[in-house]
C-alpha positions in Angstrom: 21.1 4.3 -11.0 17.9 6.0 -10.0 17.2 6.9 -6.3 14.4 4.2 -6.3 16.9 1.6 -7.4 19.5 2.6 -4.8 16.8 2.4 -2.2 15.7 -1.0 -3.3 19.2 -2.2 -2.9 19.5 -0.5 0.5 16.3 -1.7 2.0 16.0 -5.2 0.5 18.8 -7.6 1.5 17.5 -10.2 -1.0 18.5 -7.8 -3.9 22.0 -7.3 -2.5 22.5 -11.1 -2.2 21.0 -11.4 -5.7 23.5 -8.9 -7.1 26.4 -10.7 -5.3 25.4 -14.1 -6.8 24.8 -12.6 -10.2 28.3 -11.0 -10.2 30.0 -14.2 -9.2 28.0 -16.2 -11.8 28.8 -13.5 -14.4 32.5 -13.7 -13.6 32.4 -17.5 -14.0 30.3 -17.1 -17.2 32.9 -14.6 -18.6 35.6 -17.2 -18.1 33.5 -19.9 -19.8 32.9 -17.6 -22.7 36.6 -17.1 -23.2 37.3 -20.8 -22.8 34.6 -21.7 -25.3 35.9 -19.2 -27.9 39.5 -20.5 -27.5 38.6 -24.1 -27.7 36.3 -23.7 -30.7 38.9 -21.6 -32.5 41.5 -24.4 -31.8 39.2 -27.1 -33.1 38.4 -25.2 -36.3 42.0 -24.1 -36.9 43.1 -27.7 -36.6 40.4 -28.8 -39.0 41.4 -26.1 -41.6 45.0 -27.2 -41.2 44.0 -30.8 -42.0 44.9 -32.2 -38.6 42.9 -35.1 -37.2 40.4 -34.0 -34.5 41.8 -34.2 -31.0 39.7 -35.7 -28.2 40.9 -33.4 -25.5 39.8 -30.0 -27.0 36.5 -31.5 -28.2 35.7 -33.0 -24.7 36.7 -29.7 -23.1 34.5 -27.8 -25.5 31.5 -30.0 -24.7 32.2 -29.6 -20.9 32.3 -25.9 -21.3 29.1 -25.7 -23.2 27.4 -27.9 -20.6 28.7 -25.7 -17.8 27.3 -22.6 -19.6 23.9 -24.2 -19.8 24.0 -25.2 -16.2 25.1 -21.7 -15.3 22.2 -20.2 -17.2 19.8 -22.5 -15.4 21.2 -21.6 -12.0 21.1 -17.9 -12.8 17.5 -18.1 -13.9 16.4 -20.1 -10.8 18.2 -17.7 -8.4 16.7 -14.7 -10.2 13.1 -16.1 -10.0 13.5 -16.8 -6.3 14.9 -13.3 -5.7 12.0 -11.8 -7.7 9.4 -13.7 -5.7 11.0 -12.6 -2.4 11.2 -9.0 -3.6 7.5 -8.9 -4.5 6.5 -10.5 -1.2 8.6 -8.0 0.7 7.2 -5.0 -1.1 3.6 -6.1 -0.7 4.3 -6.8 3.0 5.8 -3.3 3.4 2.8 -1.6 1.7 0.1 -3.6 3.5 1.8 -3.1 6.8 2.0 0.6 6.2 -1.6 0.8 5.2 -2.5 -1.2 8.3 -0.9 1.4 10.4 -2.4 4.3 8.5 -5.3 6.1 10.0 -8.7 6.0 8.4 -8.6 9.7 7.5 -5.5 9.3 5.4 -6.9 6.0 3.9 -10.1 7.8 2.9 -8.0 10.4 0.9 -6.3 7.6 -1.0 -7.7 6.2 -4.3 -8.2 2.5 -3.3 -8.3 1.4 -6.9 -4.8 2.7 -7.5 -3.6 0.9 -4.4 -5.2 -2.3 -5.5 -3.6 -1.9 -8.9 -0.2 -1.2 -7.3 -0.3 -4.3 -5.1 -1.4 -6.7 -7.9 -0.4 -5.8 -11.4 2.0 -3.1 -10.3 4.3 -5.2 -8.0 4.3 -8.0 -10.6 6.1 -5.5 -13.0 9.1 -5.8 -10.7 9.8 -9.2 -12.2 11.7 -8.0 -15.3 13.8 -5.7 -13.2 15.0 -8.5 -10.8 15.0 -11.4 -13.3 16.4 -9.6 -16.3 17.9 -6.2 -15.6 20.0 -6.8 -12.5 21.7 -10.0 -13.7 22.4 -8.2 -17.0 23.9 -5.3 -15.3 26.2 -7.6 -13.3 27.2 -9.3 -16.6 27.8 -5.8 -18.1 30.3 -5.0 -15.4 32.2 -8.2 -15.6 32.0 -9.9 -19.1 33.3 -7.0 -21.3 36.3 -6.6 -19.0 37.1 -10.3 -19.1 36.8 -10.4 -22.9 38.9 -7.2 -23.4 41.5 -8.5 -20.9 41.9 -11.7 -22.8 42.0 -9.9 -26.2 44.7 -7.6 -24.9 46.9 -10.6 -24.4 45.8 -12.2 -27.7 45.5 -9.3 -30.1 45.9 -5.8 -28.6 44.9 -4.0 -31.8 41.4 -5.6 -31.8 41.1 -5.0 -28.0 41.9 -1.3 -28.6 39.1 -1.0 -31.2 36.6 -2.6 -28.8 37.7 -0.3 -25.9 37.1 2.8 -28.2 33.7 1.6 -29.5 32.3 0.0 -26.4 31.2 3.2 -24.7 29.0 4.2 -27.7 26.4 1.7 -26.7 25.7 3.0 -23.1 25.8 6.6 -24.4 23.1 6.0 -27.0 21.2 3.8 -24.6 21.2 6.5 -21.9 19.9 9.1 -24.4 17.0 6.9 -25.4 16.5 5.6 -21.8 15.7 9.0 -20.3 12.9 9.4 -22.8 11.7 5.8 -22.1 11.6 6.5 -18.3 9.2 9.5 -18.8 7.0 7.5 -21.2 6.8 4.5 -18.8 6.0 6.7 -15.8 3.1 8.3 -17.8 1.9 4.8 -18.8 1.9 3.6 -15.2 0.0 6.7 -14.1 -2.7 6.1 -16.7 -3.0 2.4 -15.7 -3.3 3.3 -12.0 -5.9 6.0 -12.8 -7.8 3.5 -15.0 -7.8 0.9 -12.2 -9.0 3.4 -9.6 -11.8 4.8 -11.7 -13.0 1.4 -12.7 -13.2 0.3 -9.1 -15.2 3.4 -8.3 -17.6 2.8 -11.2 -18.2 -0.8 -10.1 -18.8 0.2 -6.5 -21.2 3.0 -7.5 -23.0 1.1 -10.3 -26.4 1.1 -8.5 -26.2 4.9 -8.0 -25.2 5.3 -11.6 -28.1 3.2 -12.8 -30.5 5.1 -10.6 -29.5 8.3 -12.3 -29.1 6.9 -15.8 -25.4 7.6 -16.0 -24.0 4.1 -16.5 -23.6 4.5 -20.3 -21.7 7.7 -19.8 -19.3 6.1 -17.3 -18.8 3.2 -19.8 -17.7 5.7 -22.3 -15.4 7.3 -19.8 -13.8 4.0 -18.9 -13.4 3.3 -22.6 -11.6 6.6 -23.2 -9.3 6.0 -20.2 -8.5 2.5 -21.5 -7.8 4.0 -25.0 -5.5 6.6 -23.4 -3.6 3.8 -21.7 -3.4 1.9 -24.9 -1.9 4.9 -26.8 0.6 5.5 -24.0 1.6 1.8 -24.1 2.1 1.9 -27.9 4.2 5.1 -27.6 6.4 3.4 -25.0 6.8 0.3 -27.2 7.8 2.5 -30.2 10.5 4.0 -28.1 11.7 0.6 -27.0 11.9 -0.7 -30.6 13.8 2.5 -31.6 16.2 2.0 -28.8 16.8 -1.7 -29.8 17.4 -0.6 -33.4 19.9 2.0 -32.4 21.8 -0.3 -30.0 21.9 -3.2 -32.5 23.1 -0.9 -35.2 25.9 0.5 -33.1 26.9 -3.0 -31.9 26.9 -4.4 -35.4 29.1 -1.5 -36.7 31.4 -1.9 -33.8 31.8 -5.7 -34.5 32.4 -4.9 -38.2 35.2 -2.4 -37.2 36.9 -5.3 -35.4 36.2 -8.0 -38.0 37.3 -6.2 -41.2 40.9 -5.3 -40.0 41.3 -8.8 -38.6 40.2 -10.3 -42.0 42.6 -8.1 -43.9 45.5 -8.9 -41.6 44.7 -12.6 -41.9 44.9 -12.3 -45.7 48.3 -10.6 -45.4 49.5 -13.3 -43.0 49.9 -10.8 -40.1 47.8 -13.0 -37.8 47.2 -16.7 -37.7 43.8 -18.4 -38.2 43.4 -19.5 -34.6 43.9 -15.9 -33.2 41.6 -14.4 -35.9 38.9 -16.9 -34.9 39.3 -16.1 -31.2 38.9 -12.4 -31.9 35.9 -12.9 -34.2 34.2 -15.2 -31.6 34.9 -12.9 -28.6 34.2 -9.5 -30.2 30.4 -10.0 -30.2 30.5 -11.3 -26.7 32.0 -8.0 -25.5 29.0 -6.0 -26.8 26.4 -8.6 -26.0 25.8 -7.7 -22.3 25.4 -4.0 -23.2 22.9 -4.8 -25.9 21.0 -7.0 -23.5 21.1 -4.3 -20.9 19.4 -1.9 -23.2 16.6 -4.3 -23.9 16.3 -5.2 -20.2 16.2 -1.5 -19.2 13.0 -1.1 -21.2 11.5 -4.2 -19.7 12.3 -3.0 -16.2 11.3 0.6 -16.5 7.8 -0.1 -15.3 9.1 -2.0 -12.3 11.2 1.0 -11.3 8.2 3.3 -11.7 6.2 1.0 -9.4 9.1 1.0 -6.9 8.9 4.8 -6.8 5.2 4.6 -6.1 5.7 2.0 -3.3 8.3 4.2 -1.6 6.0 7.2 -1.9 3.4 5.3 0.1 6.0 4.2 2.6 7.3 7.8 3.0 3.8 9.1 3.5 3.4 6.6 6.4 6.8 7.6 7.8 5.6 11.3 7.9 2.5 10.3 9.7 4.4 8.2 12.2 6.9 11.1 12.8 4.0 13.5 13.2 2.4 11.1 15.8 5.6 10.6 17.7 7.0 14.1 17.6 4.7 15.9 20.1 4.6 13.0 22.6 7.9 11.3 22.8 11.2 13.0 23.6 13.5 13.2 20.6 10.7 12.1 18.4 11.1 8.4 19.4 8.2 6.3 20.4 8.8 4.7 23.8 5.9 2.2 24.0 5.3 2.8 27.7 2.8 0.5 29.5 -0.8 1.6 29.0 -2.2 3.2 32.2 -5.3 1.5 33.7 -8.1 2.9 31.5 -10.6 2.4 34.4 -8.7 5.1 36.5 -7.1 7.1 33.7 -8.2 10.6 32.6 -8.4 11.2 28.9 -7.1 14.6 28.0 -6.7 16.7 24.9 -4.4 19.7 25.6 -4.4 22.5 23.0 -4.7 20.0 20.1 -4.8 21.1 16.5 -5.4 18.7 13.6 -4.8 19.7 10.0 -5.7 17.4 7.2 -3.7 17.6 3.9 -5.5 19.6 1.2 -7.7 21.5 3.7 -7.2 25.2 4.3 -8.9 25.2 7.7 -7.9 22.8 10.6 -10.4 20.1 11.5 -9.7 20.9 15.2 -8.0 24.1 16.4 -6.5 24.4 19.9 -9.0 22.0 21.5 -8.7 21.1 25.1 -10.9 18.5 26.8 -10.6 16.4 29.9 -12.8 13.3 30.4 -12.6 11.8 33.9 -12.7 8.1 34.6 -16.2 6.7 34.3 -17.6 10.0 32.9 -20.1 10.0 30.1 -19.6 12.8 27.6 -21.8 13.6 24.6 -20.4 15.5 21.7 -23.0 17.4 19.6 -22.7 19.8 16.7 -23.2 20.2 13.0 -21.7 17.7 10.5 -18.1 18.4 9.7 -17.5 20.3 12.9 -14.7 17.8 14.0 -16.6 15.4 16.3 -15.3 12.3 14.5 -11.8 13.7 14.3 -11.8 14.1 18.1 -12.6 10.3 18.4 -9.9 9.6 15.8 -7.4 11.4 18.0 -8.3 9.2 21.0 -7.9 6.1 18.9 -4.6 7.2 17.5 -5.9 7.3 13.9 -5.2 11.0 13.6 -2.0 12.8 14.7 -2.1 16.3 16.2 -0.1 19.0 14.4 0.2 20.8 17.7 -0.8 19.9 21.2 -0.9 16.6 23.1 -3.3 13.7 23.7 -2.7 12.0 27.0 -4.1 8.9 28.8 -3.6 9.1 32.6 -0.9 11.8 32.0 1.1 9.7 29.5 1.2 10.9 26.0 -0.7 8.7 23.6 2.2 9.0 21.1 4.4 7.3 23.8 2.1 4.3 24.2 1.8 1.1 22.2 -1.2 2.0 20.2 -2.3 -1.6 19.7 -2.2 -2.2 23.4 -4.2 1.0 24.0 -6.8 0.1 21.4 -7.3 -3.3 23.2 -8.9 -1.3 26.0 -11.2 0.8 23.6 -14.5 -0.2 21.9 -15.3 1.9 18.9 -18.4 2.0 16.8 -17.9 4.2 13.7 -20.6 6.0 11.7 -20.4 3.5 8.9 -19.1 0.2 10.2 -17.4 -2.2 7.8 -18.6 -5.7 7.6 -16.5 -8.4 6.0 -17.5 -11.2 3.6 -17.5 -13.7 6.5 -20.2 -15.2 8.7 -22.3 -13.0 11.0 -20.7 -14.7 14.1 -17.2 -14.0 12.8 -18.1 -10.4 12.1 -19.3 -10.0 15.7 -16.3 -12.0 17.0 -13.9 -9.3 15.6 -14.6 -7.6 19.0 -13.0 -10.5 20.8 -11.6 -13.2 18.5 -11.6 -15.9 21.2 -15.2 -15.5 22.2 -17.5 -18.5 22.4 -20.7 -18.9 20.4 -22.7 -18.3 23.5 -20.9 -15.0 24.2 -21.5 -13.9 20.6 -25.2 -14.6 20.9 -25.4 -12.6 24.2 -23.6 -9.7 22.6 -26.1 -9.8 19.7 -29.1 -9.9 22.0 -27.6 -6.9 23.9 -27.4 -5.0 20.6 -30.9 -6.0 19.6 -29.4 -7.9 16.6 -30.5 -11.5 17.6 -34.0 -11.2 16.1 -33.0 -10.4 12.5 -29.9 -12.7 12.7 -32.2 -15.6 13.6 -34.2 -14.9 10.4 -31.2 -15.2 8.1 -30.8 -18.5 6.2 -28.1 -19.9 8.4 -28.6 -17.6 11.4 -25.2 -16.8 12.8 -23.4 -18.9 10.3 -24.8 -16.9 7.3 -21.9 -15.6 5.2 -22.5 -11.9 4.4 -21.7 -10.3 1.1 -19.0 -7.7 0.5 -19.5 -4.7 2.8 -22.2 -6.6 4.5 -24.4 -6.9 1.4 -27.7 -8.5 2.4 -28.2 -6.4 5.5 -29.7 -3.0 5.9 -27.8 0.0 7.2 -29.5 -0.3 10.6 -28.7 -4.0 10.8 -25.1 -3.4 10.0 -25.0 -0.8 12.8 -26.3 -3.3 15.3 -23.7 -5.9 14.3 -21.1 -3.2 15.0 -22.7 -2.5 18.3 -22.6 -6.2 19.1 -18.8 -6.1 18.6 -18.6 -3.4 21.2 -20.7 -5.3 23.6 -18.6 -8.4 23.1 -15.3 -6.5 23.6 -16.4 -5.3 27.0 -13.8 -2.6 27.0 -13.5 0.0 29.8 -13.4 2.9 27.3 -16.3 3.4 24.8 -16.1 5.7 21.7 -19.5 5.7 19.9 -19.9 7.7 16.7 -23.7 8.1 16.4 -24.6 4.6 17.6 -28.3 5.1 16.9 -27.9 6.3 13.3 -29.8 4.4 10.6 -32.2 2.8 13.1 -36.0 2.9 13.0 -37.7 4.3 16.2 -38.3 0.9 17.8 -34.7 -0.3 17.2 -33.4 3.1 18.3 -35.2 2.8 21.6 -33.9 -0.7 22.2 -30.3 0.1 21.2 -30.4 3.2 23.4 -31.4 1.1 26.4 -28.7 -1.4 25.7 -26.1 1.3 25.1 -27.0 3.0 28.4 -26.3 -0.4 30.1 -23.0 -0.7 28.3 -21.9 2.8 29.3 -22.5 2.1 33.0 -19.2 2.1 34.8 -17.2 2.9 31.7 -15.6 6.1 30.3 -17.8 6.9 27.4 -17.6 9.5 24.6 -20.7 9.6 22.4 -21.2 11.6 19.2 -24.9 12.3 18.8 -27.1 14.0 16.4 -30.2 12.6 18.0 -31.0 13.2 21.7 -32.0 9.8 22.9 -28.7 9.4 24.7 -28.3 12.9 26.0 -30.2 12.5 29.2 -27.7 9.8 30.2 -24.6 11.9 29.6 -22.9 13.6 32.5 -21.8 16.4 30.2 -22.8 17.7 26.8 -20.0 19.4 24.7 -20.8 21.3 21.5 -18.2 21.0 18.7 -18.4 23.9 16.3 -16.0 24.9 13.5 -13.1 22.9 14.9 -13.5 24.2 18.4 -15.4 23.5 21.6 -18.2 25.8 22.7 -18.7 26.3 26.5 -19.8 23.1 28.0 -23.5 22.8 29.1 -24.4 21.8 32.7 -24.8 18.2 33.7 -28.0 16.7 32.3 -28.8 14.1 35.0 -32.5 14.7 34.6 -32.3 16.2 31.1 -34.8 18.8 32.3 -32.8 22.1 32.3 -31.8 23.9 29.1 -28.4 23.2 27.6 -27.0 26.6 26.5 -24.2 25.2 24.5 -26.3 22.7 22.6 -26.5 23.3 18.9 -29.8 25.0 17.9 -30.5 22.2 15.4 -31.0 19.9 18.4 -33.6 22.2 20.1 -36.7 20.5 18.8 -35.4 17.1 19.8 -34.3 18.4 23.2 -37.9 19.3 24.1 -38.7 15.6 24.0 -36.0 14.9 26.6 -37.7 17.1 29.2 -40.1 14.3 29.9 -38.3 11.3 31.3 -41.0 9.0 30.1 -40.3 10.1 26.5 -36.5 10.2 26.7 -36.2 6.9 24.8 -38.9 7.8 22.3 -37.0 9.0 19.2 -38.2 11.5 16.7 -40.5 9.7 14.3 -39.1 11.8 11.5 -35.4 10.7 11.4 -32.7 13.2 10.7 -31.7 13.2 7.0 -28.1 13.5 8.0 -28.2 10.0 9.4 -29.6 8.5 6.2 -27.8 5.3 5.3 -25.0 5.5 2.8 -22.4 3.2 1.3 -19.8 1.8 3.7 -16.4 3.4 2.8 -13.2 1.4 2.9 -11.8 3.7 5.6 -13.9 2.0 8.3 -11.8 -1.2 8.1 -10.8 -1.0 11.7 -13.7 -1.9 14.0 -14.0 -2.2 17.7 
């Protein structure tokens, strides 16, 4: 049994119960097989002897056959229920793990492969649960029952079966190892095909704009053809395995039948005993032959289980990394969340290292944000500003150092309870294919329609929402299709206004906005920041005059902090040089809310990635 199979048995109680029921039913089935063979041999022997048919054996034979049919029905029904429960449990485990996975790790995952795994992949577990496990239970019980009865009936035939019986699993194992490799390769190609196809569909407008849609069509066709060839190779191996097992089983039965026939001709054995041996000999090999066929059917399910456990193990590593620095003994304690209105947010020597990157995203960063303080983070793209926000949200885990809230390690807190006190607006917010009101209501699910409208007005979203066909009841397309990038940003801001949280984490809240909208959103954001602890990532300078402190993030570290910018008049030494032209505008308070008419190319709208599924 493979490690993935042992883990399935260990972690899924439904499979342990299924194996117990299957073993009991196989034991009963083995007894019924023996009884049917004995009764049938008795009836036929009496007929050849010229005796009139007896009612008792015929009635018993009919009852045994009916019981076998009822047993097969019960076995199939229990197996189907176990398979449905197994698939539901695996999907729940994967989705729960993905729900607890940070956006950074989700962004590194191929979402098409994950979708394929949760749909077509998990369905492949059916043959394993319905066919393979009951067959393995029968393999362990039925041959022993048959051989035990034959030892009492005709020990010579039983000895031949005992000698030849191991040949089937030996040949099956030799072919099975090759099948497992072929099936794993087939599944990898299918997952890659699903992931690539999803990427192509999502990026079809870009491909058409660059005239590359036909090329990608050929690529998808080539990948589909590679999967077809891998599938056919796997089927060839399966047919070869079936041929080998059937040949070995047929020869083994012949080794039993020929001596019995010769002994019957010489009168060394009676007809009834010979018939019992001939009826039971194929039954001894049947479970092993069925197990060989079921193994090939279940190989893809085992490969899928290995992939499921790989995802779960990745999540466990992330959870351990998150708990290790903060909780004694590496155990999360879920302490009560300190009052965010009076708690200091602190990063103490934090280092964040993403998989596959040589340089850390943040290196030994220390930052303290007092209650009610407004901190602006500036710096070039890729410097680590968004990672710093991800740390405070619990989406990223520090490899070294500690993140604390009011002196309590974030790893020791209930993250869901902590996030309830935080409003977050990401760079590219995700909108769902639901109504505009429900998208805003994600900030506070129990909010009334009037509260939703007030939040939209505060985020300067009410005007364009009113122009939609059904206003707030308009159902948006996937990823907010039908709205511009700036409109999507204002819907996300409305969520933050509606949540009314004491801690604000804003990742470029004025990105993708035209000058008029930027000025309006800036005024609304300033009102929202008042009285709250706020950390704002900014490329533009419209919010900088309203920050108590400007911190430059550069190459994974923090540059010396600039002085307070209450009036936004003095120079900010630590400010990135790229912001110098914009900063000149902040020297005049009357122009502080007037954005640069030539927007920063870095803030140009782009497609909304799947990692931004968690919104404020």
